N, C-alpha and C positions, 0 to 999 in steps of 0.2 A: 534731640530728634526722637529718641526713644519715648520721652514723655509725651511728645506730640502724637506719636503713633498710638500710645495707650489711650489717649483721650478721643481718638477717632471712633465713629460708629463702625460696626462690623462690615457694612457694605463698602464704605470708603476704604477701610483697612484692607479688605479683600482686593479691591482694585489696585491700591497702592502696592500691595505685596506682589500682585501679578506683574505690574509694570516693572517693578524693581527686579523681579525674577527673570523677566524676559530681556531686560535691558542691561543687567549687571554684567560687566566683563568677567567678573569672577565666576558667575554662574555659567556663562558661556564657556569659559575655560574648563570648568569641571565637566560640562557636557561634551567637550571636544577632546577630553583627555585620552580616550582610547580610539585607535584607528577604526573607522567605519561606524562610529557611534552616533554621528550627527543625524543620520536618517534612519527611520524605521524600515527594516527590510521589507521589500515588496510594496512599499508605499512611498509616495513622494515626500520630501522633507517638509513642505508647507502643511501637509496633513498632520504630521507629527506635532508641528507647532500649534495647529488648531486643536488637536487633542489635549495638548498641555494647557492651553487656555481654557478649554472646556472643563478640565479637571479642577482648576483653581477657581473658575467662575462659580462653582457650587460650594466653595469652602473658604472661610475667612482665615487667612494666615497659613502657616506651615501645616502640612499634612502629617509629617513624620516626626516632629520634635516639639516638645514643650519649651518652656522658658529656659530650662537648664539641662534637659536630657532628651535622648531619642526615645520615642514611644516604643512600647513592646512590639507593636505592629511593624514599625520601621526597622527595629533590630531583627525581627524574624524575617522580614523581606530581604534585608541586606544579607543575612546568612543564607537564605534560599538562593540568592544570585550566585553566591560562591559555590553552591552545590547544583548549578544549572545542568551539569552533566547527568544528574539523576533523571532529567527529562529528555536526555539525548541532545542537549543544547550546549553552547559554549559560553562559559562565564565571561570571556572577553567581550562577547557581543553585547553585554549589559554593563560594561565598565565596573564589574564586580569588585576588583581589587581597589580601584580608585574610590569607590563608594565606601568600602571597608576602611580605607585610610581616612576619609572624611569623618566617618563615624568615630573612629578612634580619637581624632583630634577634638571632636565635641566632648568625648567622654572625660578628657583630662582637664576640662575647663569648668569651673563652677558656674560661670555665666558666659556661655559662648557668644561671641559677637553675632549680630544679626546676619552679617555677610556670610559667615561660616554656616550658619543654619540654613540660609538660603541656598548656598552652593550644594549642601547635602540634600536639601529637600527637592530642589529641581532635578538634580542628578538621579535621585532615587525615583522620583515621579516619572522621568523619562524612561528609566530602566523598567519601571512597572508597566508603562504603556507598551513598551516593546515586548516584555515577557508575556503579558496577557494576550497580546495580538499573536505572538508566535505560537503560544500554546493552543490557541483557538483556531487560527487560520493556517499555521505553518509559516515558514520563513520566505519561501519563494512562490511566485505565481505558478500554479500547477500547469497552466497552459504552456509555459516556457519549458516545462519538463515533459511535454508530450502527453499530458493527462487532460483529456477533454471532458470537463465537467461544467462548461459554461462559464459565465462571468462569476467573479469572486462574490460569494455570498456576503451579505452584511447583516448578520443576525445577532450581533453582540454590540451593546453599548460599551465600548472600551473605556471611555471616561468614567462611566458609572461603576464599572467593574473595578477600576483603580481606586475610586473613592471608597468603595466597599472594602477593599483590602486595608485601607487606612483605619477603618473602624471595626473590623471583624475581631472576634476573639480567637479565631483559628485561621491563620494565614494559609496553612497547607490545605485546609478544606476549601477555602475560597478559591485558591488556584485550581484545585481539582475540579471545581464546578465549571470552569471555563474550558477544560480539556474535553476532547471528544468523549461522548458517553458510551462508546462501544466497549463491551466486555473485553474483546480481544486486544484492544489498545491498552487497557489496564494490565492485562496479563503480560503483554510485551514489555511494558514499562517495568514490571517486576522482574522479568527475565533479564532486562538490561543490567540491573543491580547484580544479579547472580553472575552474569558473564563478565562484568567488570571485575568482580572479585576473582574469578578464574584467571583473568588476564594478569592479575598480580602474582599468581603462583608460578614460581620459576620452573622451567623445564617441562611444563605440562604437555607441550606439543612437540617436544624434541625426542623423536624415536630413532633408534639405530636403523640404518638402512636395511632394506630387504636383501636377501642373499642372491639376488639376480633372478629370482623366480617368484611366482605367486605362492603363498602359503595357505594350507588348508588345515582343517581340524586334524589334530594328531601330529602335525609337523612341529619341529622345534624352531624357536625364534629367540635370539639373544635378547630382544627387547620385550619379551612377554610380560615381565614384571612392570616395566614402564607403561606398557599398553594397558595393563590392568588398572594402574593408577589413573591413566588418562580416561578410561571408560567409566571408572567409579566416579570421577569428578563430575561428569555430566549426567550420571544417573543411569547409564546403560548397563552397568554391572553393579549388582548389589554389594553393599559394604563388606559383607562376609559371606563367601560362597564356598562351602566344602573344600575340596582339594584345589585351591586356586593359587598355587605357588609353582615355582620351577619354570622351565623354558618351553614347556609343551603348550600348544594351543588346545587346551582341554575343552570339554563340552560347554562349560559355563562361559569361557572366553569366546568360544565360537558363537554362542547364542547372543552374547553382548555385542559382538561385531555385527551380527545381523540387525540388532536393534539400532545400532549406530547407522548402518547403511540405510535402513528404512527412513530414519529421521532426516537424512541428507539427500534423499532422492536418488540413491544408487541402486544397482542391482543387489537384491537381498539374497546373497548366496553364502555368506560367511567366509568368503575367500579374501585373504589379505593380499590384494594385488596392487598394481601401481596406482590405479585411480583411488581406491579406498585409502591407501597410504597417503596420497596427496591431500585428501580431505582431513584425515586424522592429524596431519602435521600443519594444517592451516592455522596461523596464529590466532589466539583468542581476540586480539585487537581487530582482526578482520570481522569476526562474528559480532563484536560490539558495534562496529560501524554498520554492519548490515541491519542490526536492530534499530540503530539511530535513524538510518535512512528510511526504513519502513515506518517508523513512528511519524516521521515527517510526512510521508504520503498519507497515512491514515488521518492526519489533521486536515487534509484537504476535503475529506468526504462530507457530503451533506448528511444530516440526520435522516434516518429511515422514516418514511411516512407510511410505508406498507412493508410486509415481509419481503425481503429482497432475494434475488438470485445473484450470487457472487462467483466469479471465476477468477482464481489467482493464477496468472499466466505461468510464472516460474514453477509453481507447484503442480501444474497440469491437473487441476482439480476444481470441481464445481461444488458449491454449497448452496442449498436452498433452505432458507430459514422459515420455520413455521410461524414465528411471530416477529415483531419488530425488535424484540430482545434477542441479541445474537448469542444464544445459548445452545449447547449441544443437544439438549433433550428434544427429540423429534426431528433433528436436523437430517435432511437428505443430502448426501454427498456422493460423488462419483468421479472416477478418472475421466479426463477429457484429453483431446488432441487439439493443439493450437498451431498457429502458423509457424512456418520455418523461420529460422533466425537470419533472414535477409530483409533488407528494407522494403522490398516490394511484396513480400509474403508474410511479414510478421503480423500478429494480431494486434490491432490498436488498443490503447488503454482509454476507455471512455465509459460513460453511463448512458443508459437508455431505458425504454419501457417496452416490455414484451406485450404485444397486442394481439397476435394471431398465431394459431397453430394450423399447419397445413399437413394433411395426411396424403400420402402418395403424391409427393410434389414432383413437378418437372424440375430438372436442373437447367437453369438458364446459364449457359457457359459464359463466364466473363469474357469480355472482348480480348483482354490481354492474354488469357489462356487460349482463346480461339486462335489468335495470331501466332503466338509463340509455340504452342504445343499441338493444337489440333490440325490446323491447316496443312502443315508439312505431312502429317500422317494421312489426311484425306487425299492429298494430291498423290502421295506415293502408293497408297493401297486402295483400290477401287471399292473393296468391301468393308472399309473401315467404318463408315457411317452405319450400315446395317448391323454389322457385328457388335457394335457398341450401343445400339438402339438410339442413335443420334439422328436428328432431323433438322432440316433447314426451314425456317419460319419467316413469313413476311408479316411483321407486326409485333407488338409488345404484349399482347394478351394471350392467355392460355388457349383461347378459341381462335387465334389468328391462323390463317391458312398455311398448311404445310406445302412446301415447294419441292418437287421431285429433284433429285440430284442430277446435275448436268454441268458441263464445263462453264456454261454461262451462269448457272446458279452458284457455283463455287467461286467464280469471279465476283459475283454480287456479294457473297459472304465476305470475301477478302476486302471489298470496298465498303462494307458496313451497311449495305442495303438490305441484307438478310441477317438473321441471327441464328445461332446454333443452340439447340437444347437437347437434353436427354429425356426420353420418355420415362414415366414412373415404372418402378419395378424393383425386384430384389437386387439388381446390379446397379441401380441408380446411384450416382456418387453421393447423393444426399440421404441415401437409405430410404426409409418409408415414412419419415416424419421430419418436419422442419418447424423451427420456432423463430418467429420474426419479431425483431425489435428495431424498427426503422432507424437508419443512421446513414450518414454520408459515405461510409466506407463499404456499404452493402455487405456487412458482416452479419451472420446469423448463426444460430445453433442448429445442428441436425444430427440425425443418426448416420450410420455408415455401414456399408457391407464389409469394409476392411477391419473386421473385429480383431484380428491377430495383433494389430498395432497397439492395442491397449495393454498388452503384456509387457511392452517396453517401459523402461524407467524414464527415459527422455522421450517425450511424445510431442515433438515439433515437426509435423509432417504436412500440414494443410497449407492452403494458399491464403490463410487469414481467418477463415471461418472456424467455428468451434464444433468439433465432433464429440457427441456425448455417448458414453458407454451404456447408459441405462435409459433409453428414450421413453420406454413405457412408464417408468417411475417418474421421470420429469414431466411427461404429459399429464399423469395423474395429479401431480403437484399443481401445475398451472391451471388445470381445468377443474380443480376441486370446488370452485365457486360457481360452476355452471358455464354456459347454459346446459341444463339437464344433468343427469348423473353419469359420470364418466368413471367406470371401474375398468380394471385391466381387460376384461373380456370385450367391452365396447371399444376400448382403445385399439386392441389388437385386431378386432374386426374392421375398424376403419383403416388401419395400416395395411391390411391384406384384402381390402375390398376391390371392386372393379373400377371405381372412379376416384378422382381426386376430391378432397373435401377441405374446405376452409372453415375454421371456427374462430370467430372473433370473441375475445375475452370481454366480459362485462366490466372488469376492472383491470387495467394494465398492471403488470408486475414489474417493479423496478429491477433493472439489470445493471450490475456494476462489473465491468471487466477491469480488474485491478492488477497491480504488479508489486508484490512484496517478496523479498528473498529471505525473510525471517518471519516465522509464525509461531506464536505461543498458544498452547492448548490448555484446556481446563484441567487436564490430568497433570499439568506441570511440565510436560515435554515441550521442548523448543525445537522447531524444524528449521532447517536451513537449505537453501536451494541455489543453484548456479544463477548468475546474472545473465540469463538467456539472451536478452536483447541489448545488453550493455546499458540498461536504464540506471543502474546504481552509479556507474561511472559518469553518466550525464548529469545526474542529480548532484553528485559530489562536486562536479565542476561548477554548477550553478551556485552551490552553497559557498564555494571558495570565492566567488565574485562578491 
């Protein structure tokens, strides 16, 4: 039979090999050897079969082996599968151990049987399809995880990418080309290797208990030396700092504690209290998993087509990029306030386009807030409406008629025939400026008169909208392309003028409301944040399925 195969033309050989590969019980056994390996995650099994067929339709014979040995590309890919954790993935999802065993079997034979070559080739091709897809798109449908970015994009020819892997001189580079192009994704991938190494260090997060009270600079702590080792390991304490021995919390250790607190979204006070101690003793395995889950989310993102505005919810921070390259140079960033950690008030995770800036906006009170919070106050206190500059309105436009308060009008408000709004002004809940990116959640960004809340480390106080700490700077950023010239003086004049003003942007600005509990920076620092809305737990459950 081998002689017959050798005499066939390449086209017929390709068809025969594909039919054998797809029909062979041995090949199917290899493909089924690991639990959950039969179907590509996030895609139906028939599509994986179609991709397998498409890969071999463009290639005559095996992809990953010659007549007597595995190709360098096949060996490199098989080794990469064993190191899938470097990407934040699980080698078992790619049958890495089974493929390595098949490779070893081929290596000890001078002339491996065609069936063995087929088993190896099909198993490695299926793993390559899965790996390429997972690196480019992620493993789960983002919509199942509450990430609203629309239908899954199809911007990669997976079969062509797998064939390219089989012919490349650099498998690592070819795989890197299918990963997200964002700088901060790459930085986080590097951070994963660093924290995985820390995970292997014994006792790094095992500190002696506190003496029943919070410790401050100058206090003695039996675990001071262990604490220094812990903080040096993550870069918060320099390798050699003057008088850094003994049990005292000396100035260097106090400063390192503050750097640690800042990286973890804690109050930056240098006090070693219960909360800081809990974060210090969080196992490195937890940090590794936070990085892996955030890498998964970043794979869901579409490529930037214009400089975006990004809000990372657990970080309570906004980033406005000057170019489509997500680099720190010229980056505008600021603290923000997000929704409370309750289902009805949490800030949703989604993408949109900022189209309009409104100066001196009305606050159209959401009906849920009107019913739950405002109506009881209006009924109990006759002066509540006037005192809070609230008015009853018949209609949905800014110019709709205002209705004088009366028992009948308040009944109409309760029934939904009238709506409640707050007039523009310094005490307006939206402040003096509003940034609109239309969405089904009626979520937008705005300034706020409650400036004192930005001093808090945990800033989850809104009903879902995003309050920005530097509205003038954000307005300058989004209005930089016109219409007209918008400098700080003009922006502040519009905010403090007599009338409301709407400015439509000539080019919408992409907005991404994201959720990542681990962030790697260009300086090498890695930041970690609490799972504010339990999204990490939800994604973890989806991945386990």
